[in-house]
Each structure stands twice: as C-alpha cells, then as structure tokens.
N, C-alpha and C positions, 0 to 999 in steps of 0.2 A: 145676511149672507153676502160675502164678497165673491167676485168672479174674476177669473183670469182671462185676459184678452190677448190674442196674438195680433200685434200692430205693426204695419209696415211704415217705415220712416225713410226719408231721403238720405241715404248713406253715401259717402264718397264712392266714386266709380270702382276703386280697387280696395275698398275696405273689406276686412275679413267678416264684417257683419253683413251677410248677404241676405238673410231671411228675416222673418218677423221677430220682433222683440216682445217679451211678455210684460204686461202691466196689470195692475189691480183696478177693479172698478166696483163701486158700491151697487151699481145696477147692471143688469145684463144689457148688452148692446148687440144688435144684429150685425152680421158680417157686412162690410161695406159702409159702416157708419164712420163719419169723420170725427176725429178727436183732436184735442189739444193735449200734448203729452210732454213731460220733461225728458230731456236727453242731455246729460252733463249739466252745464249751467244754462242751457238754452231751453226754450219752449217751442216745440215744433208742431206742425200738422202731421197727423198720422191717420192711417186707414185700418179699421178693424178687418183683419184678414180671416181670422177664425175666432168664433165665440165659444166659450166653454161655460155652460150653465151649472156645472157641478161645483159644490162648495170647495173653496180653495184648501180648507184644512184636510180634506181627504186626498189631495193630490200632491201638494208640495207646501213648503214653508212660505206663507204669505209675507213674512217679515223681510224676505230677500228681494221682494219686488216693489217698485215704486207705483204709486197710484196715478191715474190719469188726472189731468188738470181740469178738463171740461169736455163735454160732448157737444158737437154741432148737430144736435138732433132735430133742429128745425128743418134740416134737409133730409129728404128720403135717402136711404142708403144706396150706395153704388151697386148696380145689379150684379148678379152672378155671371152674366154674359160679359160684362165689362171687366170683371176681375179675371175671368178666363182669358180674355184677349191680352191683358197685361201679363199674365203668367206665361202665355205662349210666346209673346214678344220677348220677354226677358230670357226665357229658356233658349229660344231659337237664335237670338242675336247675342247671347252670352253676356248679359248684364244682370244686375240684381233687380228683383221685382220692385223693391222700394224706389230705386232710381227711376224706373220706367213709370211707375204709377204716379208718383208725386210730380214728376216733370210733366205729366199729361194734364194736371190740374192747373187752373188759372193762377198766376203768381200772387194776385191779391188775395185769393182765398186762403193762402198759407199763413197770412198775417191776421185774419179776422178772428175776433173773439165771438162767442155765441150771441152776446147782446148786439154787437155790430151787424152780424149776419141777420138776426131777426129784424132789425130796422130796415135793412136792405130789402128783405122779402116783403115787408109791409108796404114799401114804396113801389113794388113791382106792379106794373099795369097788366091786368089779366087780359088774355086774348078773347075775342068774342067769336063770331061765326065767320072769321076772315077766310076760312078755307072752303066756304060753301061752293065756290065756283070761280072760273077765270074772270079776271077784271078787264083784260083787253080782248080784242077779237082775234082768235088764233087764225093763222093763214091756212089755206087749203093744203092738204098733205099730198105729196107725190106718191106714186105707187110703191116706191122703194121705202119711203118713210112709213107708210101704212103697213107694209109687210113686216118691217122691223118691229113696230109697236105690237103687232099681233103676235109675233113670235115671243117677244119679251113677256107678254101677258099670259101666253099659254104654256111656255116651257119653263123648266126650273132654272136653267142657266148653269154657271155663269156665262155671260155673253161677251163676245168681242164685236163691237160695232165698227166695222171697217168701212168708213165712208170718206169719199173724196172731200177735199177742202171745199166748203160751200155747198155740201150736199144736204145740209139741214140737220146735223146731229143734235144741235142744241134744241131744236123743236121736238125731236124725238124724246129728249130728256124731259122737256116741259110736259109733253102729253103723257108720258109714263107717270110722272109725279101727279098730274091732275087726275088720272084714272085711279091711282092708288088712294088719293085723298077722298075721291068720290066714293070709293068702295069701303074704305076704312077711315072714318073721320079723325080718329085718334092716332093714325099712323104717322111716322116720321120718315123723311128722306134726307140722305146725305149726298151732296154733290161736291166733288173735289176738282180743283184745278191746280196745275203745277206751280204757278207763281202768283205772288200778291198782286202784280199789276193787271192780272186777268180777272180779278174778283169784282172790280167796280162795274164793268159792263155786264157781267153775268148776274150780279145782284140787281142791276137795273131791269134786266129781262125778267127775272123771277118776281120782282116786286110788281112790275107791270101786269104780270099774269095772276099773281096770288095775293097781292096786298102786302104792305110793309110790316104788318103786325105778325105775320106768320113766317117771315124770312129773316134769318140772322146770318152774319158772316163771322168767321172764326179764323184768324191768322195772326202771325207775329207782328204785323205792321200796325195792329190796333193798340191803343193804350191799355194799361192794366184794368181800369174800370170798364172799358168797353168789352174786353175779353171776358171779364167776370159776368157782365150782364148777359152776353150771348151764351156763355156756358150755362148759366142758371136757367135761361129760357129753354135750352135744349134738354137739360137734366130734368126740369119740372114738366116738360111736355108742352110748354107754351109755344115754342118754335116748332113748326111742322117741317120746316125745310132749313137745313144748315148748309151754307156754302163756305168752303174753306180750302186751305192748302193742306200739305201733308199732315200737319199736327191735328187736323180735324178728324183723322181716322180714329183718334182716341176720345172723341167727344162722347159724353155720357148721353145716350139717346135710348131710353127704355123701350120705346115703341118703334124702333128702327125696322123698316121693311124694304127699303130700296137704297142701294149705294151706286152712285155714278162716279166713275173716275175718268174725267175728260183728259185728252192728250196723255193717255196712259203710258206712252213710250218715254215721256220726258224724264231725264235724269234727276230733275229737282224733286221727284217723289222719294228719292233715297236720301235719308238724313246722313250728314257727313260728320257730325259731332255728337258726343255722348253715345246714346244707344243708336247704332247705325242701322236703323230699320228701313224697310221699303214700305211706304204707305200703300202702294198698289197691291203688294202681296198680302199685307195685313188686311186690306179691304176684302180681298177674296176669302181669306180665312174667316173674317168677321161675318161676312154674308152667309157662309156655310154654317157657322156656329149659331147664328141668330135667325136662321131661316129667312134671310133677307136676300132679295134678288140683287145681283151685281152686274153692272154694265160697264165694260171697259171700252172707251171710245177713242179712235184715232184714225187719221188718214195714213199714218205710217206707223203701224203697231211695232212694239218691241219684238225682236226676233223670238224671245221667249214666249210671248203671248201668241205670236203667229204659229209657233210650233205647237203650243197647247191647243190651238183651235183647228188643228187638222181633223179629218174625219174620225169619228169615234172608233171605227174599225181599225184605224191606225194608231189608236191610243190617245186621241185628242180628248181634252177635258173641258174645253170651252165650246160654246155654240157660236160659230162665225156668222155674222149677219152683214151682208154686203150692200152698200149704197154707192154705186159706181159713178153716178152722174150728179152734176150740180142741180140745184133747184132752178127750174126754167129751161133745162136742156133735155134733149131726148134721152130716154132711159137706155142703159147698156150701149151707149154710143162710144166706139173706140176713139182714143185721142189721136191715133195715127191711122191714115188710110192705107190700103194695101200697097199703093205706089210710094209710100214713105212721106206723103205730105200731111200736114196738120189738118185735123178735122175740126172746123170751127163749131160744128153742132154739138161737140162734147161739152162745151162750156168751160173747159180748162184752158189755161194760157198756152200759147205757142212757145216752146222752148227753143231759143236760139243759142248756139254755141259759137263763141268768138275765139278763133285761134290766135292767141296773143303772140305766137311765133312769127306771124305775118303782119303784125302791127308795128308802128314806130317804136323804137327802142325806148325803154323806161316810161312808156305811156301808161298812165293810171287809168284813163278812160280811152278806149279805142274810138277812132273817128266814127265808125258806124253807130256805136252806142250813144255817143255824144249827139249825133244827128237825130237819133230816135228820141232822146230826151227833149231836144228842142222841138220836135214835132208834137210831142205830148203837151208841152207848154203852150204851143200855138193853138192847140185844140181845146185848151182849158181843162186838160186832164191832169191827174196826179201821177207821180212816179215815186218809187222807193228804191234806195240804194243800200245794200246790206253788206256790212263788213263786221265780222265778229271779233273786233279788237278796238277797244276804246283808247282814248288819249290821242295825242298828235302823232307821236312816233314811238315805237316800242323801245328804241334805244338811241342815245346820242353817241357819236363816235368822233374821235380826233383823227384827222387825215394824216397827221405827222407821226404819231407814236402808237396809233391804233388803240388808244384808251377808249373804254366804253363806260357807259353810265351804270356800272354794276352797283348792286345794293350792298352796303358794308355788313348787313345783318343776314342776308339771304344769298343763296347760290343762284341768283337770277338778276335781271337788269331792272333798273328803275325806268319807268315810262315817262317820256317828255310830254307835259301838258302845257301847251302854248298859252292857253287862256289866262293862266296865272303864273306862267314862267317858272314852273316847278318840275323837279324830277321826283316821281312818286312811285314807291314800290306797291304793287297790287297784292302782295302777299303779307307783308308785315305792317304796311301803312307808313313806313318811314318816308319823309318828304323833306326836300331841301331846295333852295333856289338854284336856278341854272347858273353854273359858273361862267364868269366872263371869259375865262381862258381855260385851256386844258389843265387839270390838276396834275397831270403827269409830266408834260414838257413845257407848259406855258403858252402853247400855240393858241391863237384866237380862232383858228379855223376848226370849229366844232360843228358838225353837221348831223341832222337827224337821219336815221337809217330806218327804212321801212315806213309804214304809214298806219294810222288809226283813223277812227271816225272823225276826230277833230280836224285832221289834215285833209281828209276826204271832203268834208264840208267846205273848208277854205278853198281847196282846189276847184271844186265845182262852182263856187261863187266867182272865182276868177275866170273860168272858162265861159260862164254864162252871163258875164257882166253886161254884155250888149244886148242880150235877149230880153224881149218884153212879153208880158202876158197879153191876152186879147184886149184888155182894157188899157194897155199902154204903160202899166206900172212895172217896176223891176220884178225879176223872179224872186220868189220867197222860198228860202231853204231852211229847214228845221232839222235839228239833230236830237235824237232821243237815245240816251244810254245812261249808264249808272252815274255819270258825272253831271248830266243836265237835269236829273230827276231826284237829286238828294233832298231837296226841301219838300216839306209836306205840301201836297196838293199840286206840285209842279207837273207830275206825270199826267194827271187828269186834265190840267190846263192845256198842255201841249197836245194831248190826244183830241181834245175838243176843237182845237184849231185845225187839226188834220181833217176831222169829220166835217167841219163847216166849210172846207174848201179854201181856207186862208193860206195853206201851204201847197206849193207846187211840187217840191221834191223833199222827201223825207229820208234822212240819212240816219242809220242806227245799227245797233248790234242785234243779237238774237231777241232782245226785248220786244222788238217790233215785228219779228219774223214769224210769230205763231200766236194763234188765238184771237187776234184783233179782227174785227169786221169792218175793214176800210171799204166803203162803198164807191169811192171815186178813183181809186188807184187802178191804172190800166197797164203799167209797166213796172216790173221788178228786176233789179240787176244785182247779181252777186259779183263783187269786185275782184276778189282773190280767194277762191275756195280750195285751191289745190293742196294746201298744206296737209290736210287730213288724209289725202290719198296714200301717203307713204309713212304714216305714223306707225310707231311700234305697238300702239294699242290696237288690239284686234277689234275693238268696238268702234274705232274711228270712222270707217266707211259707213257703218250703220247710222252714226250720229250725223255725218255729213249729208247723206241722202235724205234723212229725216228733216234736217234743217233746211235744205234746199227745196224740198217738196212743200214744207210748211211756208217758206218764204214765197214760193210761186203761188201758193194759195191765197196770198193777199191781193193778187191782181184779178180784176174782172169778177168781183163777187156779186155785183149787180147784174141782173140778166140782160139789161139793155146795152152793157158795155163788154160783156164776156167775150164776144166774137173777136174783138180787136185787142184783147189782152195778151201780153207777152212776158216771158221770163228770159232775161239775157244772162248768160254765164260766160265770164271771161276766164279762159283757162289755157294753160300751155299743153294740156293733154286732152284735146277734144275727143279723141277716139277711145278714151277710157270707158269700160263697160258701165260704170256707174252713171256717167253722163248719158249713155245710150238709153238706159232704163229711165232716167229722168226725162229725157225728151219724149218718151212714149207714155209718161206718167204710169209706168208699169211697176208698181211696188211688188206685186207677187213674184215677178221674174227676178227682181233684185233680191228679195227675201229668200227665195228658193236657192239662188246661187250662193248667197252668203251662208245659208244653213248647210249646204253641201260641203263647203269649205270647212266650216266649223266641225261637222261630223267627222271629216277626215282627220282633223287635227285634235279631236277629242276635247273641244272647247265648249263652254256653256252655249246652249242648254243641254248638251250631251255629256257634260260633266258638271261637277259642283265645286265651288272654290270658296276659300276664306283667306283673308290676309291678316297677319299679325304685324302691327306696326309698333315700333319702339322709338322713343325720343330721349336723347341725352345731350349733354354738352359736348361730348366727344363721340365721333362716329364709331370708334372701337368699342366703347361701352355699350352702345345700342346693339352692335353686331354680336358682341360676346354674350349678351343676355339672350338674344334669339337663338344663337348657336347652342348655348347650354340647354335651353328649353327644348330645342329640337333633338338633342342627344338623349335627353331623358324621355322623350315621347316617341322615339324612333321605333322601339319594339312594339308598342301598342299600335302605332300607325301601320307597321308592316302587317300585323295580324288582321287589321281591318281593311287592308288594301288601300290605305291612304298614303299619298306621296307628299313628303316634306321637301321643299326646295331650299337651297342655301339662302341665307339672308343677303340682301343686296340694298344699296342706297336707293331711296326713292328718287323719282325723276327730278323733283326739286329737292335736293338733298338737305339744304339748310334753310330754315325759316326762323327769323327773329333770334338768330344765334343758337338755334336748337338743331342738332343733327338728327336726321330721320332715316330709319332703316325699316325694311319690310321683308316678310317671309311669306311665300305663297304656299298654301295647303290645298291639295286637290284630290278629288275622289270621284269615281264613276257612280257612286251611290250617295244620295243625300242622307240616308239613314246612317251609313257608315261614317260620313263626315261629322254629323251631329253627335254620334256616339263618341267619336274620338275627341271632339272639342269639349264635350261635357266632362270627360275624364281628365283631359289635359289642362283644364282651367286651374285645378289645384296645383299642378306642376308649375304653371306660370307664377302663381302666388309664392310657391316655395322658392323658386329661383330668384324672384324679386327680393326675398328676404335674405338670400345668400350673398356671397362675395361677388357673383356675377351681376347682381342687381345694384351694387353700390354705384352711385352716380346716375342711375337711371331716373329720368323725370316722370315718364308715364309710358304705359303700353295700352294697346286696345286691339280687340278682335273685330274684324269687319267681315261679316258673313255675306255671301253673294255680292262681292264688291263690283262697282261699275268702272273703276279705274285701277289699273295695275301698273 
C-alpha cells in the first residue's frame, strides 16, 4: 500500500506554490519527518506536513504523483509545536510555510543523504550528567534579584524584567535555568541575544555554570558544520541550553520550558530580509504555545513591551519585574537627589551634558571632556567614546564645485575610509580609490565632511599624544566597529585587550554600547548624538534614548568604581526632555511621555502597521505596481477600517541601481489588518502578473515594521 504525503519544500518567496506538495511513499511517515524529494530536475529537502495513511487508490490517481527519494528517518520528526510555530510565522508575516520552515533548518542538513546523516549521528558524543548542578560558585543574590526569581518561579508570565544596567539580569537568567534543570532534568532553555558579538561572553558565563556539554550556540556567524552540530544537539535533547541570536527562535527543542530574550528592545531581533519576523514576538507566541515561561529583559524596554506590562487592570499582558539598582548599590536608591545633584549611592553613572554652543567652534571634543579623559588616564582607568558612524568621514566634498562622493549605484554617499584610502558605499558595497582631484572640476582641494569612528580615533591620538599612562607609556587607543572586526577572531581579541586593561580609550559604534561587561571603564562619552532628535522616524527618540542608556551602562559596572563613573553627552540641545530623563536615569518618565505622544498620533502600539515594498529598475514601475494593488484593495480595506497610504520612495531611494518604493498600511485593529493582508496577498500576485507588474524585480510585505 502506497501513501500520499503532503510535503513542504523551500519555494521562491513569490512563487504561486505556497502550500505543501503531494508525493507518494511506500511507507507511512509521521508529520515532521524530513525527506529527500524530487522537484523538477533537483532533489531537495522537504518536511512531511500532513500524513495520509489511507490507500492512494481510494483517494486519487497515484500515477500523477512522484515518489519521494528517501526519508531521513534516523532523526525524530519535528514536533507539532515546532510546525505550529512555523505556520503561525508564515501566516502572520505573509510568507509561505515552506520558505519559513526550510530556512529555519541548518543549511548543511538540506544536502545530507540518509547514510551521511546516520554517520554523523553515530559520531555524536552523548551528554552525561552535565546538568546535575552548577560548576562555578554563584554570587549572592540581591533582594531585587531574589524577588524577580521568585516571581518567575511562581507566576505564569510572560515577564518583562526591567533592570538597570549592571543590576544582575544575567544572574537571574542563570538561576532560573538552574532551577528549571534541577526540577526537570530533561527540560531545555533558550536564551537569546540580539547580536552575534554578544554570544561569546554569554556562552562563557553559561559554560562556567553548567558545563560545556550541555550548552550550545546557534547563530549565523557559525560555520555550516557547527550550526548543524548545535541544531542536532538541540533537536535530540542533548543540549539543555541553547544560546543564540534571532534565528534561534526556530530551534527545534522538544522539551523547551524557558525562553529568555535579553536586550529585548534591540531592533536586531527583527529580520530584515526574507520572512521579516520579530524573534521577540515569536518567542512570546512560542512560550504560550508550548507552556514555556518567557522572560524579556532590558534596561530600556521597547515601548511596545512597556505598554504590554502595564497593570492587568489596565489591559497589561506581561508581568513587570523591576530591579532598579546595580549590584552593590543600595536598593531603590534614586539617581538624582531632591536638590538635583547626582546620588553616588545609586551605583549608576553621573550624566553630564556639555552644551556645544558654548565650546570652541568646530571642536570635536570639548575642553572639559578632554580634561576628564586625561584625568581617567592618569588614574589608570578606562574610557569609552561612542559614535554610531563608522569610517573616517561620511562624505568627501570639493570646496570649488561642491562635488560630493555620491555612490553611482545608490542615492547616498560613499564613506571615506582613510586606513585603505577608499570610498566605500555601506549599502551596495561599491568601493573605489580616493581620487587625486575632484572628478567634477579637477580641483585638488577635496576635504572630508563630517566624522566617523576612524577620524575620531585619529583625532584623539593627536590630542593625547603628549599624555602618558601611570607607567610612563603612551596612551593606548583601540577602535571596535564593523571595519576592525571583519576577520574571524578579531572581535574576541580586541575585547580581551579591553578586559585585560591594555586599552585606555575605546572608540566604537553601537557594537560596544550594549551588552558588554567592561569592568574597568569609568567614563563613557557620546560624541554627537543629536541627529536622531529631529528624525522623521517616530521611533528615533526611543532608539537614541535606549542607545545612550545602554552606553552609559558600560561605565562603573564594578562596585568599587561605580561612585566615580560618568556619562558625558556633547549636545547642541542640552535642554531637550530626552537628555533630562537620561540625566535622571528615568526610563519610566521617558517611556510614558513617548507613549502619550504616540497615543495622540495613533501610532504603534496604539495602531498596527504593515509596509509593502516594491523594487524595480524604474521608480515609476515600482510606484505603479503599488498604486494598482492599492486600487484593487481599497474597497476591502475601507470595509475593514484599514487605511492605505499612497506609495512613496524609500528614504534611501536607490540601492545597487534598484529603485525602491513603499506603501504604508495602517489599522487600529491587528485582527482587521491581518484579515486584509491575507485577502490582499492574492491581489498582489495578480497585479504582479499583469501589465503593472512588468519590469518589477520583487515585492515584500513587512508586518510590524521598525523603520518607515
């Protein structure tokens, strides 16, 4: 008796083949089984989505179906919970289930034959009793930590762990995992961080506590064999703890009981290519579906999470747990005293605002900040200078004809990188040597305009060239950004130098502003943060406040130096309310003010949005495609109370010679928005096949977008 199987395969993003395909099998295979199946002239990996044990002769003609090639039945099937997660993500984010499901599997698994997989499983080292207890000696808990752990143990959640930087949120995660494994030896925990560069130190902490055999990492920076090994350990239950970035939310963990999303506010949790999912939101859904507790942790929660954690009587859905003080400081100590002075007992850094309107013209570093840096060097302490722009200068300019180093393929400028004398586009990657003279008028007077971290590092070296460390040696300045950490192992090497005290001043982008536990830094400076204050993006103030709070949190993390730690902000708008809240370390006041503004403007989280983006060689082609789709969907949108805005060019209109247009869709109801998008999806396919879609390269729907 032969059986019909419904199999998911990885189909193109806009293929009309959106659901499972039917295949024949001589044997019955459970849903979730991995198969090798033929598709056209290729052989692909597929997943049994539905199994039909009825004889094929009674249901349809088996001669019209192709048989499967082989089954990877050495692996246990993917669980019903995992398949439900994929189905929900595909439906909510408007992608095909096959695209989401197969992208969630390790790339190397897609090419393995059954015999190859069997050999890999035979070589796998089985775990012993590595989860029997902690390996290192846990530190004593603060009352706030103990209270948070007790609440997580006793309440169902989800939880928002709102803890100041340095308050010991990681120790809370470690204790919750330890209690889970002590209570359920077969249970699994998933701990997520927003960026790859944060995984090594977290992995080190968890290995020290639980042993290397029970902890695996899962992120895109790993090689394909490493990813497959970690995925297999999680899927087979060998790994009790999985640490990873946003992709880890789809890890197959059949005994998942706890999910931790650290730095939950970070935009990196939102995938920006392919299926544009939010790993944080999927983690909450997965926890509810699999009866796993979910802990979202941050010193500056996203406004959506803050809104959801309001009291239950006001409609809140999360339990807010507050850890206001740093480890070693007095509990519930305010950062600012009633007379406006900083309170050193709070353990948080003193925030100093430098009014750049009163400083020397064109000064990169104000004289007071420069003196503060010199004082830290003389005391043998470390400082950090933060500027969220890499390269030497964002643009080169000719003083004669006003030529600028624009990119020939994008509607933006190429950044000047002095270290290799190149002009490099950070959007399409186009690079060329710096011209000897202006390409427009031939003038040799080409000057950098603005500054990046590379220029900041050079300028600091010039200003501090005569300064000496306590041992008489010159000042050591290091820079950490995407340019200096390209090679494998370079980031770990540079961070090790910072931790060992070899670096006096660390210059970098947001890579160093969050998540790192620098124990020797006592001063953090933000060189030029004003740009986001007047951005057209309504989320810009939230991102800026979060970034500055996170950067400030790198200072004074050791209890013995916290009292003299400082955060310097050089600004032309020192009276701005954002900086006032920053000085007081008062995130609740900032969040409440921002939420009040958003409620008045009917912006998220008080409304729900989706973006449809179209790309073509001509701007008119992309615009006409979206306009035609909008016209065909306007009637159903009006019936559901959904607003369709006119299509407009994206902020960076052209990238790699591709014109980009977007259209905003908004609704006060998430259900209404999803209902409209589900019905409108077929309209987009229809328009794509019509005359309005001629010349269109691609289109995509972004639900709950973070940038507009």
